[in-house]
LODOKE-661954 format. One record per residue: residue in one letter; x, y, z of N, C-alpha, C in turn. Coordinates in steps of 0.05 Angstrom, whole numbers, padded with zeros to 5 digits, always signed. Layout:
N
aXYZXYZXYZ...
***
This chain:
138
m+00943+00079+00253+00917+00089+00247+00916+00118+00253l+00901+00132+00236+00898+00161+00240+00876+00167+00260t+00877+00190+00273+00856+00198+00292+00832+00208+00276l+00809+00207+00289+00785+00217+00276+00785+00247+00276p+00773+00259+00256+00772+00289+00255+00755+00299+00278p+00759+00325+00286+00744+00336+00309+00714+00341+00302v+00707+00340+00277+00679+00345+00269+00666+00318+00262g+00642+00314+00271+00627+00289+00265+00621+00288+00235p+00618+00264+00225+00612+00261+00197+00584+00272+00191p+00580+00281+00167+00552+00290+00160+00534+00266+00159n+00508+00272+00155+00488+00250+00155+00496+00229+00135w+00501+00205+00145+00508+00183+00128+00483+00170+00116w+00486+00157+00094+00464+00142+00082+00438+00158+00080p+00438+00182+00068+00413+00195+00064+00396+00179+00044q+00371+00177+00050+00353+00160+00034+00326+00173+00031t+00315+00174+00007+00288+00183+00003+00272+00161-00009t+00249+00155+00002+00232+00133-00007+00203+00139+00000r+00185+00122-00009+00157+00124-00002+00152+00103+00020l+00139+00112+00042+00134+00094+00064+00112+00074+00058g+00118+00049+00062+00099+00027+00056+00078+00024+00079r+00060+00005+00075+00038+00001+00094+00047-00009+00121d+00070-00022+00122+00079-00033+00147+00092-00011+00165h+00095+00013+00156+00106+00037+00170+00133+00032+00184y+00150+00016+00172+00177+00012+00182+00197+00019+00160i+00220+00029+00167+00241+00033+00147+00265+00016+00157r+00282+00008+00138+00305-00008+00144+00330+00008+00140v+00347+00009+00161+00373+00021+00159+00393+00000+00167d+00411-00006+00149+00430-00028+00153+00414-00054+00155t+00414-00067+00178+00398-00092+00181+00375-00088+00200c+00371-00064+00212+00350-00060+00232+00326-00045+00220d+00303-00051+00231+00278-00038+00222+00269-00018+00244y+00262+00006+00235+00254+00027+00254+00226+00036+00247s+00209+00040+00267+00182+00048+00262+00180+00077+00255v+00159+00084+00239+00154+00111+00231+00124+00116+00237h+00117+00140+00244+00089+00146+00250+00072+00139+00226p+00050+00124+00230+00033+00114+00208+00020+00137+00191r+00019+00161+00201+00007+00182+00185+00024+00188+00160a+00048+00178+00159+00066+00182+00135+00063+00160+00115i+00046+00140+00120+00043+00118+00101+00034+00128+00074g+00049+00120+00053+00042+00128+00026+00055+00154+00018h+00068+00168+00036+00081+00194+00030+00111+00190+00026r+00123+00208+00013+00152+00208+00009+00166+00217+00034i+00185+00201+00044+00199+00208+00068+00229+00210+00063t+00243+00224+00080+00272+00226+00078+00284+00215+00104v+00302+00196+00102+00314+00183+00125+00343+00194+00126r+00350+00205+00149+00377+00215+00154+00389+00199+00177t+00412+00188+00171+00425+00169+00190+00453+00179+00197d+00460+00178+00222+00488+00182+00230+00495+00160+00250t+00518+00163+00263+00527+00142+00281+00510+00140+00306e+00495+00161+00313+00480+00161+00338+00450+00159+00335s+00438+00168+00313+00409+00170+00311+00399+00165+00282i+00373+00159+00281+00358+00157+00256+00336+00178+00257t+00334+00195+00237+00313+00215+00237+00298+00212+00210v+00272+00211+00212+00255+00209+00188+00237+00233+00186t+00238+00246+00163+00220+00270+00159+00202+00265+00135c+00179+00277+00137+00159+00277+00116+00153+00306+00110g+00164+00317+00089+00162+00346+00085+00179+00360+00106n+00166+00378+00121+00180+00391+00143+00173+00379+00170d+00158+00358+00171+00149+00345+00195+00167+00321+00202t+00177+00320+00227+00192+00297+00236+00173+00275+00245v+00173+00252+00231+00155+00231+00237+00167+00207+00252a+00194+00208+00256+00207+00187+00272+00235+00197+00280r+00242+00190+00304+00269+00196+00314+00276+00173+00333h+00297+00158+00326+00306+00135+00341+00336+00137+00347v+00344+00125+00369+00372+00121+00375+00382+00098+00357r+00405+00102+00345+00415+00081+00326+00421+00055+00341c+00413+00033+00330+00418+00007+00342+00439-00007+00324w+00461-00015+00337+00482-00028+00322+00481-00058+00322a+00462-00069+00337+00458-00098+00336+00446-00105+00309r+00448-00131+00302+00438-00139+00276+00410-00150+00278h+00393-00144+00257+00366-00155+00254+00348-00149+00278q+00346-00123+00286+00329-00115+00307+00305-00099+00296s+00283-00099+00310+00260-00082+00303+00256-00063+00326i+00258-00037+00320+00256-00016+00341+00229-00002+00336t+00211-00004+00356+00185+00007+00353+00180+00028+00375d+00172+00052+00366+00164+00073+00385+00135+00067+00394p+00130+00067+00421+00103+00061+00430+00082+00079+00419e+00088+00104+00414+00069+00123+00401+00062+00114+00373h+00081+00104+00358+00076+00095+00331+00058+00070+00332a+00063+00052+00351+00048+00027+00353+00019+00034+00361a+00015+00053+00379-00012+00061+00387-00028+00073+00364a-00014+00091+00349-00027+00104+00326-00035+00083+00305a-00017+00063+00301-00023+00041+00282-00047+00025+00290r-00050+00019+00316-00073+00004+00326-00099+00019+00321i-00098+00045+00326-00122+00062+00322-00130+00062+00292l-00110+00067+00275-00116+00067+00246-00126+00040+00236r-00114+00018+00246-00122-00009+00238-00151-00014+00247g-00158-00005+00271-00186-00008+00281-00206+00007+00264q-00198+00031+00256-00216+00047+00239-00220+00034+00212a-00198+00023+00201-00200+00009+00175-00218-00016+00177i-00216-00030+00199-00233-00054+00203-00262-00046+00205q-00268-00024+00220-00296-00015+00222-00307-00006+00195r-00291+00008+00179-00300+00016+00152-00307-00008+00135a-00289-00028+00137-00294-00053+00121-00318-00068+00130s-00323-00069+00156-00347-00084+00166-00372-00068+00159r-00372-00042+00159-00395-00026+00151-00401-00030+00122a-00380-00032+00105-00383-00036+00077-00395-00063+00071r-00386-00084+00086-00397-00111+00083-00426-00112+00092a-00433-00098+00113-00461-00097+00123-00479-00084+00103a-00469-00064+00089-00486-00050+00070-00492-00067+00046g-00476-00088+00042-00481-00107+00019-00467-00097-00006p-00465-00115-00025-00452-00107-00050-00469-00087-00066i-00456-00070-00080-00469-00050-00096-00470-00061-00125a-00494-00067-00134-00497-00078-00161-00510-00056-00179l-00496-00048-00199-00506-00028-00217-00513-00041-00244a-00537-00036-00252-00545-00045-00279-00535-00025-00299p-00531-00032-00324-00521-00013-00344-00539+00012-00346d-00566+00008-00341-00583+00031-00343-00578+00051-00321d-00569+00041-00297-00563+00059-00275-00540+00077-00281l-00522+00068-00299-00499+00084-00306-00503+00102-00329g-00527+00100-00342-00533+00116-00365-00519+00106-00390i-00512+00080-00390-00499+00068-00413-00520+00050-00428e-00522+00053-00454-00540+00037-00469-00525+00012-00479v-00536-00012-00472-00523-00037-00480-00541-00052-00498e-00530-00063-00520-00546-00078-00539-00555-00105-00526q-00580-00112-00529-00590-00137-00519-00595-00155-00543r-00579-00176-00546-00582-00194-00569-00600-00217-00562e-00616-00225-00581-00634-00248-00577-00617-00273-00575l-00624-00291-00556-00608-00315-00552-00609-00334-00575n-00631-00335-00590-00633-00354-00612-00613-00347-00634s-00603-00323-00635-00582-00317-00655-00557-00333-00650y-00551-00339-00625-00528-00356-00619-00533-00384-00628d-00558-00393-00625-00565-00420-00634-00561-00423-00664r-00568-00402-00679-00564-00403-00708-00535-00403-00715i-00519-00387-00701-00490-00386-00707-00477-00413-00703f-00484-00426-00681-00471-00451-00675-00487-00475-00685t-00505-00470-00704-00520-00491-00719-00535-00510-00700l-00546-00499-00679-00562-00515-00661-00591-00516-00668i-00599-00498-00685-00627-00498-00695-00627-00497-00725e-00650-00503-00737-00653-00504-00766-00649-00476-00777g-00636-00475-00799-00631-00449-00812-00605-00436-00803g-00588-00453-00790-00563-00443-00779-00543-00439-00801a-00517-00436-00793-00496-00431-00813-00495-00453-00833d-00484-00448-00856-00483-00466-00880-00475-00494-00872k-00493-00510-00862-00487-00538-00856-00503-00556-00874e-00490-00574-00886-00504-00593-00904-00517-00614-00886e-00541-00620-00893-00555-00641-00879-00548-00668-00890i-00546-00687-00874-00538-00714-00883-00562-00731-00889
***
């Protein structure tokens, strides 16, 4: 076997993706947390043998020591706390929206003019009343 070169390998497995709502990224078989402020934004994941670094633009949103065990979830306590705060705010917004009640807009409220058809015209179409579509009487 040959010896390893004196210089460490460059960032392996560079990856660019959009961060999902669960604010975790997967490298190999392990999941690493990312700060929730990056949810929905494009992130770049740089991985080497020692660490995982996640950037969003010029901002570093996660830095973890690489875990070589299989199927692990590595969570930074700061990321978990920020996620709890954001989740609480979302729940409060949803409860305030439910308390306000549904918003029902009539077509007139939107400034749209809608034709109002007389209901007996449907009766004539479906021959439910006299003088309907060409139906022969028995």
